[in-house]
C-alpha positions as CSV (number, residue, x, y, z in Angstrom):
1,M,98.2,100.6,95.4
2,D,100.7,101.8,97.5
3,L,100.1,101.4,101.7
4,L,100.7,104.4,104.0
5,S,99.7,103.0,106.8
6,F,97.7,100.7,108.6
7,G,95.9,100.6,112.2
8,D,96.8,98.3,115.1
9,N,93.4,97.1,115.5
10,I,92.4,94.9,112.1
11,P,92.5,90.9,113.1
12,E,93.5,88.2,110.7
13,G,90.6,87.4,108.6
14,D,87.9,87.5,105.5
15,Y,86.3,90.2,105.1
16,R,83.2,91.3,102.7
17,L,82.2,94.6,101.1
18,H,80.3,96.9,103.9
19,S,79.8,100.2,101.4
20,A,82.0,102.2,99.1
21,F,82.8,105.7,99.3
22,E,85.1,108.1,96.9
23,H,87.3,108.3,99.9
24,A,86.7,105.4,101.8
25,V,85.7,101.9,101.1
26,N,84.5,99.8,104.4
27,F,84.7,96.2,104.6
28,R,82.5,93.7,107.0
29,R,83.9,90.6,109.4
30,G,81.3,89.6,111.7
31,R,80.2,93.2,114.0
32,L,83.8,94.3,112.7
33,I,84.4,97.2,110.1
34,I,88.1,98.7,108.7
35,S,88.5,101.2,106.5
36,L,90.0,101.4,103.4
37,V,90.6,105.3,103.0
38,S,92.7,108.1,101.2
39,P,95.8,109.9,102.8
40,G,92.8,112.9,103.9
41,A,91.2,110.6,106.1
42,G,94.7,109.8,108.0
43,A,95.6,106.7,110.0
44,G,93.3,105.2,112.7
45,P,93.1,102.0,114.5
46,V,90.4,100.1,111.8
47,N,92.4,102.3,108.8
48,L,94.2,101.5,105.8
49,V,95.5,104.5,104.5
50,V,96.1,103.9,100.7
51,K,97.4,106.3,97.5
52,Q,94.9,105.6,95.8
53,I,91.3,104.1,96.2
54,P,90.7,101.2,93.9
55,A,87.8,101.2,91.8
56,G,85.5,98.4,92.4
57,A,87.0,96.7,95.2
58,R,84.9,94.1,96.8
59,K,87.2,91.7,98.9
60,F,89.5,92.4,101.7
61,R,91.5,90.1,103.9
62,A,94.3,90.4,106.7
63,T,97.0,87.9,107.2
64,K,99.9,87.7,109.8
65,F,102.2,89.7,106.9
66,S,99.9,90.9,104.1
67,F,96.7,92.3,103.7
68,Y,94.9,91.8,100.4
69,V,92.3,94.0,98.2
70,D,91.3,91.4,95.8
71,D,94.0,90.4,94.3
72,N,96.4,92.9,95.3
73,R,98.4,92.3,97.9
74,L,99.9,95.1,100.1
75,R,102.9,94.3,102.6
76,K,102.9,94.6,106.5
77,A,105.6,97.1,107.0
78,P,106.6,97.3,110.5
79,D,107.2,101.3,110.6
80,A,103.7,101.8,108.8
81,M,101.7,100.5,111.8
82,Y,99.9,103.2,113.5
83,D,100.1,103.4,117.2
84,S,95.9,104.4,117.7
85,S,96.7,104.3,121.7
86,V,95.3,107.4,123.6
87,P,98.7,109.4,124.4
88,E,99.8,109.2,127.9
89,L,100.8,112.8,128.9
90,D,101.8,114.6,131.9
91,A,99.0,117.0,131.6
92,E,98.2,120.2,133.9
93,P,94.3,120.6,134.6
94,A,94.8,124.5,134.2
95,L,95.9,124.3,130.9
96,V,93.7,122.0,129.4
97,R,90.6,123.8,131.3
98,E,92.0,126.9,129.3
99,N,92.3,124.8,126.0
100,I,88.6,123.7,126.1
101,E,87.2,127.6,126.6
102,T,89.6,128.6,123.2
103,L,88.0,125.5,121.7
104,K,84.4,126.0,122.6
105,V,84.5,129.6,121.1
106,F,86.3,128.0,117.9
107,F,83.4,125.2,117.5
108,A,81.4,128.4,117.2
109,V,83.5,129.3,113.4
110,G,85.2,126.2,112.6
111,A,82.6,123.2,112.8
112,P,80.1,122.7,110.2
113,P,76.7,124.0,110.0
114,R,74.0,121.6,111.9
115,S,76.8,119.7,113.8
116,M,76.6,119.3,117.6
117,R,78.9,122.7,118.3
118,F,75.5,124.0,119.2
119,I,76.1,122.3,122.4
120,F,78.8,125.3,122.7
121,D,77.3,127.8,120.2
122,P,73.5,128.4,121.3
123,D,72.9,130.2,118.3
124,A,73.8,127.1,116.2
125,E,70.5,126.0,117.5
126,L,68.8,128.4,114.6
127,E,70.0,125.4,111.8
128,F,68.0,123.5,112.7
129,R,64.7,124.6,110.6
130,R,62.9,121.9,109.9
131,V,60.0,120.3,112.3
132,F,61.8,117.0,112.5
133,E,65.1,118.8,113.0
134,R,63.9,120.8,115.4
135,K,62.3,117.5,117.4
136,M,65.8,115.9,116.9
137,L,67.8,118.9,118.4
138,L,65.4,119.0,121.4
139,R,66.8,115.3,122.2
140,M,69.9,115.6,121.7
141,K,69.9,118.8,124.6
142,K,67.5,116.8,126.7
143,A,70.3,113.9,126.2
144,A,73.2,116.1,126.5
145,G,71.6,117.2,130.2
146,L,71.3,113.8,131.3
147,L,75.1,113.4,130.2
148,S,76.2,116.6,132.2
149,A,73.9,115.5,135.2
150,G,75.8,112.4,135.5
151,A,73.1,110.2,134.4
152,Y,75.3,108.2,132.2
153,A,73.1,105.1,131.0
154,A,70.1,107.2,130.6
155,G,72.2,109.9,128.4
156,A,73.8,107.8,126.2
157,R,70.6,105.8,125.4
158,M,68.7,109.2,124.5
159,M,71.3,110.3,122.5
160,R,72.6,107.2,120.4
161,G,71.1,107.2,116.8
162,L,70.4,111.1,116.7
163,G,71.2,112.9,113.3
164,F,72.4,112.6,110.3
165,G,74.8,110.7,107.9
166,L,76.8,107.7,107.5
167,T,77.4,107.6,111.3
168,P,74.5,109.5,113.2
169,S,75.5,113.0,114.9
170,G,74.7,111.0,118.5
171,D,76.7,108.2,117.8
172,D,80.0,110.6,116.9
173,F,79.5,112.4,120.0
174,L,79.2,109.4,122.1
175,S,82.5,108.4,120.9
176,G,84.1,111.4,121.1
177,M,83.0,111.3,124.8
178,L,84.4,108.0,125.3
179,A,87.5,109.1,123.9
180,G,87.7,112.3,126.3
181,L,87.0,109.9,128.9
182,G,89.9,107.8,128.2
183,F,91.9,110.4,128.0
184,A,91.1,112.0,131.2
185,R,92.0,108.6,133.2
186,K,95.3,108.4,131.1
187,S,96.9,112.0,131.0
188,L,94.6,113.5,133.7
189,R,94.6,110.6,136.3
190,L,90.8,111.2,136.8
191,N,88.7,108.5,137.4
192,T,86.1,107.9,134.6
193,E,85.9,104.2,134.6
194,K,82.5,103.8,135.6
195,A,81.1,106.8,133.3
196,A,82.9,105.4,130.2
197,L,81.7,102.0,130.7
198,A,78.3,103.6,131.2
199,V,78.3,105.7,128.1
200,Y,79.8,102.5,126.2
201,K,77.0,99.8,127.4
202,N,74.2,102.1,126.1
203,S,75.4,103.6,123.4
204,E,75.3,100.5,120.9
205,G,72.6,100.2,118.4
206,G,72.4,99.5,114.5
207,N,75.1,100.6,113.1
208,L,78.0,98.5,112.8
209,I,80.8,101.8,111.7
210,S,79.2,103.1,114.7
211,N,79.8,100.6,116.9
212,T,83.4,100.5,115.9
213,F,84.4,103.5,116.4
214,L,82.5,103.4,120.1
215,R,84.6,100.2,120.5
216,C,87.7,101.8,119.2
217,S,86.9,104.9,121.8
218,Y,85.9,102.7,124.8
219,E,89.3,100.8,124.7
220,G,91.4,103.9,124.5
221,L,92.0,103.5,120.1
222,V,92.1,106.7,118.3
223,T,92.7,108.1,114.9
224,F,95.8,110.5,114.1
225,K,93.8,113.6,114.2
226,I,92.4,112.6,117.5
227,K,95.9,112.0,119.2
228,R,97.2,115.2,117.6
229,L,94.2,117.5,119.2
230,M,94.5,115.7,122.6
231,I,98.2,116.0,122.8
232,A,97.0,119.8,121.5
233,L,95.1,120.3,124.6
234,C,97.9,119.7,126.8
235,G,99.9,122.3,125.4
236,S,100.4,125.8,125.1
237,G,100.5,126.5,121.7
238,K,97.5,127.9,120.3
239,R,98.2,127.8,117.2
240,E,98.5,124.4,116.9
241,L,95.6,123.6,119.1
242,L,93.3,125.2,116.7
243,S,95.1,123.7,113.5
244,A,94.3,120.3,115.2
245,A,90.8,121.2,115.7
246,A,90.5,122.7,112.1
247,D,91.8,119.4,110.9
248,A,89.9,117.2,112.9
249,F,86.8,118.9,112.4
250,K,86.9,117.8,108.2
251,S,86.3,113.8,108.9
252,G,83.3,113.6,107.1
253,H,80.1,116.1,106.7
254,T,79.7,116.3,110.8
255,S,81.4,113.5,112.4
256,G,84.5,115.0,112.6
257,A,83.1,118.1,114.5
258,D,80.4,116.1,116.4
259,F,83.2,113.8,117.8
260,C,84.9,116.6,119.1
261,A,82.1,117.9,120.8
262,G,81.8,114.8,122.7
263,L,85.7,114.9,123.8
264,V,85.7,118.7,124.7
265,F,81.9,118.2,126.4
266,A,83.4,114.8,128.4
267,L,86.8,116.9,129.6
268,Q,84.8,119.9,130.5
269,D,82.4,117.8,132.7
270,V,85.1,115.5,134.4
271,L,87.3,118.6,134.9
272,T,84.1,120.5,136.6
273,T,83.2,117.3,138.4
274,S,86.7,116.3,139.8
């Protein structure tokens, strides 16, 4: 089992199995989740990327110099550690606004069905057909309206836990918002601290995986796919922007697109009001 990269936010200690899937095995230590993932998932603050997921893994341990998956030792090579910090760039607001508009259009064709692309593509609301789906959609729209109006605490409380999947769409959206607010603070030099704190304090629920993602986003730690998208948002290459977005959308079923929707939503919001 070869270790390709490991995140910079994996505390030392013993972890126990939380959940296992084809391309990811999650381990828990207290309220923290770390993930053993296949190369397609990519690097992240709490990810260990390996060539092949071991079958039946039950235990994980992190020490100063090594990781252990059951009896398999993975050495921490310094050049394999992924720097997950949100990039600090010299971003031009007008160019970021232009790229945001490009991404909003791309959501309609690039994001999966029943993701939060409906935020930018009202026609996507038709994908929510069942009664409970329509009710959930209405709550999501109301929550988005509150967030857009600056009622960050109320909007986050309403949004959290809404949606489908291992990490609900609403949680992924809020994680994306926090990442976007952190990016705006570092690269656009905007004052987003109060908004980020209000969103974060009202986002955590009972889903440990969601909570880990929310904490990482609030602390300014993102995956390689999201870092690539942030960098592309500051550039003039539309091909790279759409390629980075398409790659980010592939994370999970709708999780990647939901996260990106929150990121774009937050950036659009702060750039409009700045």
